[in-house]
C-alpha positions as CSV (number, residue, x, y, z in Angstrom):
1,M,80.3,67.9,120.7
2,N,82.9,66.4,118.4
3,S,83.5,69.1,116.5
4,R,84.6,71.0,120.0
5,Y,86.9,68.1,120.4
6,I,88.2,68.9,116.8
7,L,88.7,72.6,117.5
8,K,90.6,71.9,120.3
9,A,93.2,69.6,119.2
10,L,93.8,72.1,116.1
11,L,94.1,74.9,118.5
12,I,96.7,72.5,120.6
13,S,98.4,71.8,117.1
14,I,98.9,75.3,116.2
15,L,100.3,76.2,119.3
16,I,102.4,73.9,119.6
17,I,103.7,74.4,115.9
18,S,104.2,78.2,116.7
19,S,106.1,77.2,119.6
20,I,108.6,75.1,117.5
21,S,109.0,77.6,115.0
22,I,109.4,80.6,117.6
23,R,112.5,78.0,119.6
24,A,113.8,77.2,115.7
25,Q,114.0,81.5,115.1
26,E,115.5,81.8,118.8
27,T,118.5,79.2,117.5
28,K,119.3,81.3,114.7
29,K,120.8,84.2,116.7
30,L,123.4,86.7,114.8
31,Y,124.7,87.8,117.9
32,D,126.1,85.3,120.8
33,P,126.3,87.0,124.3
34,T,128.5,84.1,125.7
35,L,131.5,85.3,123.6
36,D,134.3,87.5,125.1
37,G,134.5,90.1,122.8
38,M,137.8,90.9,123.3
39,K,138.9,87.8,122.3
40,Q,136.5,88.0,119.1
41,L,138.4,91.4,118.0
42,N,142.0,89.8,119.4
43,E,141.5,86.7,117.1
44,A,139.9,89.2,113.9
45,I,142.8,91.3,114.2
46,V,145.5,88.7,113.7
47,Q,143.4,87.5,111.1
48,A,143.5,91.0,109.4
49,K,146.9,90.9,109.9
50,N,147.8,87.8,108.1
51,S,145.3,88.3,105.2
52,G,145.7,91.8,104.2
53,K,142.2,92.7,104.9
54,H,140.2,94.9,107.7
55,V,137.9,93.8,110.3
56,L,134.6,94.8,110.1
57,V,132.6,94.8,113.4
58,Q,129.0,94.7,113.4
59,Y,127.9,95.7,117.2
60,G,124.6,95.1,118.1
61,G,122.1,92.3,119.5
62,N,119.8,90.2,118.6
63,W,117.2,92.3,120.4
64,C,118.0,95.1,117.8
65,P,115.4,95.2,114.7
66,W,117.6,97.4,112.6
67,C,120.6,95.1,113.5
68,I,119.1,92.0,111.9
69,K,117.5,93.8,109.0
70,F,121.0,95.1,108.1
71,D,122.4,91.5,108.1
72,A,119.6,90.2,105.9
73,F,120.1,93.2,103.6
74,C,123.8,92.4,103.5
75,K,123.2,88.7,102.6
76,A,120.6,89.1,100.1
77,D,123.0,91.5,98.2
78,T,125.5,89.5,96.3
79,A,127.4,92.6,95.4
80,I,127.7,93.8,99.2
81,S,128.2,90.0,100.6
82,K,131.3,89.8,97.9
83,V,132.9,93.1,99.2
84,I,132.3,92.6,102.9
85,S,134.0,88.4,102.2
86,T,136.5,89.7,99.8
87,D,138.2,92.7,102.1
88,Y,137.0,92.1,105.6
89,I,137.2,89.6,108.6
90,P,133.6,90.0,109.9
91,V,132.7,89.9,113.5
92,K,129.3,89.9,115.3
93,L,129.9,92.2,118.9
94,N,127.3,91.4,121.0
95,Y,125.5,94.0,123.1
96,S,122.9,93.0,125.5
97,P,122.2,93.3,129.0
98,E,123.5,90.0,129.8
99,N,126.7,91.0,127.7
100,K,127.7,94.6,127.0
101,N,131.4,93.9,126.1
102,D,132.3,96.5,128.2
103,A,136.3,96.2,127.3
104,S,135.7,95.9,123.7
105,N,133.3,99.1,123.9
106,E,136.5,100.8,125.3
107,F,138.9,99.4,123.1
108,L,136.4,100.7,120.3
109,G,136.2,104.0,121.2
110,N,132.6,103.9,122.8
111,P,131.1,103.4,119.3
112,T,127.9,102.6,121.3
113,R,127.3,106.4,121.7
114,F,126.3,106.0,117.9
115,G,123.4,103.4,118.7
116,F,122.8,100.2,117.1
117,P,123.8,98.6,114.8
118,V,126.8,100.6,114.7
119,F,130.1,99.7,112.4
120,I,133.6,99.7,113.5
121,I,136.6,99.4,110.8
122,I,140.1,97.9,112.5
123,D,143.5,97.4,110.8
124,G,145.7,94.4,111.0
125,K,147.5,96.5,114.0
126,G,144.3,96.8,115.9
127,K,144.2,100.3,115.4
128,V,140.5,101.6,114.9
129,L,140.2,103.7,111.3
130,H,136.4,104.2,111.5
131,I,133.5,104.3,113.6
132,Q,130.1,104.3,111.3
133,D,126.8,105.1,112.4
134,S,124.4,103.2,110.7
135,G,121.8,105.8,110.9
136,L,123.6,107.5,107.7
137,L,123.4,104.1,105.7
138,E,119.4,104.1,106.4
139,E,116.9,104.7,103.4
140,G,113.2,104.6,104.4
141,K,112.6,101.5,106.7
142,G,115.8,100.0,105.3
143,Y,118.9,100.2,104.2
144,N,120.6,102.2,100.7
145,Q,122.4,99.9,99.0
146,E,124.8,102.7,97.2
147,K,125.2,104.4,100.6
148,V,126.7,100.8,102.2
149,I,128.5,99.7,99.3
150,R,130.2,102.9,99.1
151,F,131.1,102.7,103.2
152,F,132.6,99.3,102.5
153,R,134.6,100.0,99.4
154,S,135.9,103.6,101.1
155,W,137.6,101.6,104.3
156,T,139.0,98.3,102.7
157,A,143.1,98.2,103.2
158,A,143.0,98.4,99.3
159,A,141.2,101.8,99.5
160,L,143.6,103.2,102.3
161,V,147.0,102.5,100.2
162,P,147.4,106.1,98.1
163,K,148.2,105.2,94.5
164,V,151.7,106.7,93.4
165,K,151.5,108.1,89.9
166,K,154.3,107.0,87.8
C-alpha cells in the first residue's frame, strides 16, 4: 500500500512538471497574435528607410511547424543570422484564426497564397520587392542552408544597387 502512494505521488509530480514545461514553451511564442500587423510593418519600414536596410517579413504562426523550424534553423546558423541582423529589419507577422492580419496580407500582395511560412522583402519606401515561397528553400525535412543564404543575400539593399563599371 505504501508503494501505491509513492507511485501516485510520482505520477502527480510528473504531470505537474510536464504542465509547467508546456506552459514555459507556450510563453516563448515566435508570433504575437495581439500585434497589429500594419503597425509592425509601418514601424519596420521607417527603420529600414533610416538604416538603408530592407524589411524581412516572416509571415506565419505559432501553429505552423515549418515556421518554428525555420526560425530555429536561422538562429542555429551563424552565417544566416549574420545576414539577417546586418541587412534586414526582421518582422514576425502573425497569421492565425484569432488574427489573420488581413490588412497586412492585402498590403503585401496576398503572400498567404504560397502557404506558411512565407517571406516578404520590403524596401524603405514600403514597396514589396519580393515574395518567397518557403517551399523552394526546403530540403528533406528541413531547410537548405545554401538556398536560404542565397535568398537573403540576393535581396539585400546592396544587392539591388547595380555596380557601375569605371
